[in-house]
C-alpha angles and dihedrals in degrees: 000000000000119000142175115246093203134023103283128222112209117188099180141049116302133207124183120193095344107296097344086110125003128180120197100201093182095060098025094241133143126206129193112193090358129080098204108044114190097198136043088273126012124178118191123192138127091233132038108343100190136026124183114194134190092186137329092295106037121062147129124224132200122204129180112202128211090266092053096255113143122217120200113193124185130189087229133004123325102241141161127231091279093055093253124131104241131186113181117190093186095233098326132089127285108230127192115205140170122198089348094305117119117231105166138010132192109203121219088249092057102258115136123214126192111191090356129079098202106049112184096192135051087268126012123177119191123193137127092232132038108343100188136026123184114196133190091186138329093294105036119062144129126217132207122205130179112202128211090267092056095253116143119222120195116195109190124199088214133354129334115236119189124186126191087203139331112337106269129014135111113307093001112154119206129180127199125186113199129188124187126172134193095015114193115265123244094016141102109245124192117234107171132010121211118198119203120194120224098268140078103300138161133176137176116228126195120192124193129164149094137281118198135173117245091238090054094237096126142015132187127194122220129212115158140147128206142166128230113203136169136173121217111273096019114133090212138000132222109252123155138150112272088235119008112236110239133164132171123230123220089262092056093254118130139212118209133180119214141160115234136177110256116240093237133038119247094234137329110340095340118125123217126212120190127207104216138183113217104205134208112185139319101063096260125220118219133202113178135176108204118190120192125195116187123209098189131056118260085019142172119319132202137202137178116256 
């Protein structure tokens, strides 16, 4: 191995082992793997061009591929001095690609596009199938899909609950969509629970929906209004459907929908009321839309059972 025995002073161009190392003294440029560097430092290779190491185990590498894409790989996270992961496009977009295909783009104005390179909202997702899935865990999720006609389909893993504001409060409108299938025959099954605090309260409840038998032999539609009311100190309040919904099956069995006072309070001096279906035969399926409009502040609440 050749070596210098004293610090050298080289006043001209320098080449070591062909283009392993080239120094352009005229233009003050250094090339590694290239004999005519066109910047202060140019590294040419078909694999990783640069590796920055802290020790033998911790390093970052930079690789430019044949299509010009640059891959930055770190032993750990890519972070700034504050510990934040920071990607700075310097006024352009930040684009995430794999094998040349674009998957996500952050525009210089802050809009984020997934599957689209010109998002015109804070977040735009483009796909011809399900565009969004919200998951609580591996088994409970809801999906959102926009079709080619612009219609939005929401497929919930459970029930749909819609609030016009915080639950409770004067004039607060809440909506609950409940779906139950294969309900046990010859039994009263709870559908929705209403909880009334110990105070003067009143709420209007509208129930619409459909009850069908599992075998498809009969269906009955539901459209009913009722009022739940309670005075302070009352142990229970009178609250019933204006007209109980009842329909006879071919076998003579019936399904009816009624509101009853629960046998136990929810908590403290609260009173529970339960919307139940009292089934005959046929293992009915139920889809209900229950809308609750409170009159008093900190009012009545509802939840699916």
